[in-house]
Every structure is written in C-alpha cells, then in structure tokens.
C-alpha positions in Angstrom: 102.1 114.3 68.6 105.1 112.2 67.4 107.3 114.6 69.3 105.4 113.9 72.6 105.6 110.0 71.9 109.3 110.3 71.2 110.0 112.3 74.5 107.9 109.9 76.6 109.9 107.1 75.2 113.2 108.8 76.1 111.9 109.6 79.4 110.9 106.0 80.0 114.3 104.7 78.6 116.2 107.0 81.0 114.3 105.8 84.0 115.1 102.0 82.9 118.5 103.1 82.6 118.7 104.4 86.0 117.1 101.5 87.6 119.3 99.2 85.6 122.4 101.0 86.9 121.0 100.8 90.5 120.5 97.0 90.2 123.9 96.4 88.9 125.5 98.5 91.8 123.4 96.6 94.3 124.5 93.4 92.8 128.2 94.3 92.7 127.9 95.4 96.4 126.5 92.1 97.3 129.2 90.3 95.5 132.0 91.9 97.2 131.8 89.7 100.2 131.6 92.6 102.7 129.0 91.4 105.1 128.4 94.9 106.8 125.5 95.5 104.4 123.5 92.2 105.0 120.3 92.3 107.0 120.7 88.8 108.0 124.3 87.4 108.6 124.6 83.7 108.4 127.5 83.7 111.0 125.4 85.1 113.9 123.5 82.0 114.6 125.0 78.5 115.5 123.3 75.8 113.7 122.3 72.7 115.7 
C-alpha cells in the first residue's frame, strides 16, 4: 500500500514539474518582446 502511495506521489510530482516547466516557458516567450505570438496586438488599433 505504501508503495502505491509513493508511486502516486511521484507521478503527481512529475506532472507538476511538467506543468511548471511549460508555464515558465510560456512566461519566457512572452517576455522576449516578440509580438508574433500575441493574440491581440496593441499596435493594430489607433487609440482615439
């Protein structure tokens, strides 16, 4: 039973590690200033 709990905890930790890595990658891409990946670009619309 303890082996099952340990393996489950390891799998959950691995999934958390993957999601954390993806989040940091997305944050890094958004900080580079490259506007090619933005859904809504601020420069496209003139402000009145």
